Residue, then its C-alpha position, 0 to 999 in steps of 0.5 A: m500500500a502506497v503512503l503519501q507524504e504531505y508537508k504542512c507549511p510551518c507558517c500557515s499550516g497549509a499543504i505545500a509542494f515542490d516548485s520545480k522552477l524555484q527548486k524549493m518547497k512553496c506554500p500556495y497560500c502564504d507564498t512562503e518558500f522553504e529550502m529542502e534541507t530546512l523541511v527535512s530537518y523540521d520533519k525529523e524533529l516532528k517525528n522525534e517528538p516524544e509522546e506525552d505521558m502524565s501517569w502517576e505511580s502511587a496514590g496517597g493516604a493509608e489505612w486506619k489502624d485499630g483504635e485510631t478512630e475511637g475518638l472521632r465522630s462523624y457529622v452529616c448536614q441534613s441540608c447540603g449532605g456534607e460529611i465532616v469529622g471531629d473529636a468526641n468532645i466537639a460541639a458542632t452546631s452548624c455546617p461549615f459549608c452551608d451554616n445549617p445544623v448538623v447531626m452527629m452520626g456516631q463513630f467515624a469509619g471509612k476512607l483513608k487516613p491522612d499522611y500529614v496535617i498542617p496544624f492551625k497556627l492562627d485562632k478564631e480571634a485572628a480570623k475575626e480581625a482578618l474579616k474586619k480588615h477585609y471589610a475596611g476601605k470597601k466604600l460600597l459595602p452595605k453598612a448592615f453587612k459589617d455587623e458582627n452577627h455571624i462572626d462567632e460562627i466562624q469555624g476551623i476546618y481541616v480541608p482534605f488535599w491531595i498533594f503531588d510530587a513528580d519530575a516533569d520531562a518536557n519538550i515544547r515546540y514553538k512557532t515564532t516570528r521576527v518582523r522588520t519594517w522599512s520604507d522608501n520613497n514609494y512603499d512601506y515594507t514589512e518582512t516577517k521571518y518564521y522560526t521553529v524554537i524547541r525547548g526541552g528540560t526537566l522540572n521538579f514539582e513538589g506538593v502540587p495541591v488539589d482540593g479533595s472536597t467538592k463542597m469547597d470551591d476550587g478557586m477559593m482554595e487555590s486563592l488561599e495558597p500557598f500552604h507551607l509544607s515545611d510545617a506539615v507533621d505526621f497525622q495524629t487524631a489529636y490535631l482535630a481536637g476543637y476543630l472539624a475535618d472534611k471527609y474527602d469525596v474526590d479521591s487521588e485518582q480523580s484529582k490527578e487530572r487537575a494536578n496534571k493541568r496545573i503541572k502542564k500550565s506551570t511547565e509551559e509558563v516556565f519554558a515560554d519565559t526562555v523564548q525571548g527576542y521574537a515578535t510572536v511566540n505560540a506553542e505548537a506542541t507540548s509533550i510532558r512525561l512524568q517520572n517518580g510521581k507520588a501522591k500524599y493525603v494532607l489536611y490543610p487548616v482553613w477558617l470558614l464563615n458563611t453568612t447570608w445577605n438579601g437571600q444570597k450566601y457569602t462564604f469567606a475563608m482564611n488560611g489557618q497557617t498564613g492568615k491570607f483571607v479571601g471572599d466576595m462581598p455584596m455591594d450597596k446599590g444605593l451607594y453605587k448609584k450615588y458614586l456613579f452619578g457623582y462621578t458622571g457629574m464630575i466628568s460632565a462638568a469637566l467636559f463643559a469646562i473644556t468646551y467652554l475654554v475651546w469656545l473662548l479660544 
């Protein structure tokens, strides 16, 4: 069976053919000409590009040993279905996810035991102060929303995360251009040269985090980063005393896809920074192979506050290790209109003054 070889133009991706008059390959779409040696080298590079392989070698978490779960209790929210874990002495009165009452279900059982935990470094008072600072300077925030009615309901919760370590061997091919312009008495000229740039190397990733709970917003959890793994210690149930712990409902296998996306994005950003001196840079092909991939199960400390304003739920979160605080807030529409009309009025007055001066001139 005959095999037809088709060459694609590196500039516009159109099919190119040999021009007998030029003794070169020429693209009929963008009129770019190529030396045969250049295309042979380009074709060789394409054939030698390795296939991508972002598979992982191991999963995180360990089995609970006899007696380790005796001091733990499981709580289930009747509203959102969230299942959380705490010690036998905790007075859990509301769900940290939706603020509704929770029901104690008895002895905790099932799921994997965390490998590590980052203990809380900041207490509830620090979370209250962080909330006040978060409110400060927000001129469009409704005054009533600033009341501290819900501050005492801030709850400390250990959020389940899968963290991934791996060595990423990467090869990335870029299509780049350099542009030169000049003029003479008759015409303006633009010359665009196209280049293929190849980068290859190995990046080491340690502790790439992926939120293991569907109840926690991934964007919010990533906004709380970084969590410093230098403070992580071997998990012991004693660290849960006085706090809650969310039970993961996204396992390590399900989390690998998000970990791969984060690793791929970071790799592409690092490699792209090395391609300098071109007018345009576009990645054409990316190949990443993971080696020594390992996953671990870690609990991260987070302070949560849920509150409702005009029928809408607002969730705030604070990194219980670093104090980083995030959360969306409502806007006072009356104040917004006041500021908007005032700003519009100032612009109108300024335009009138300019027009008047021009008329005088």
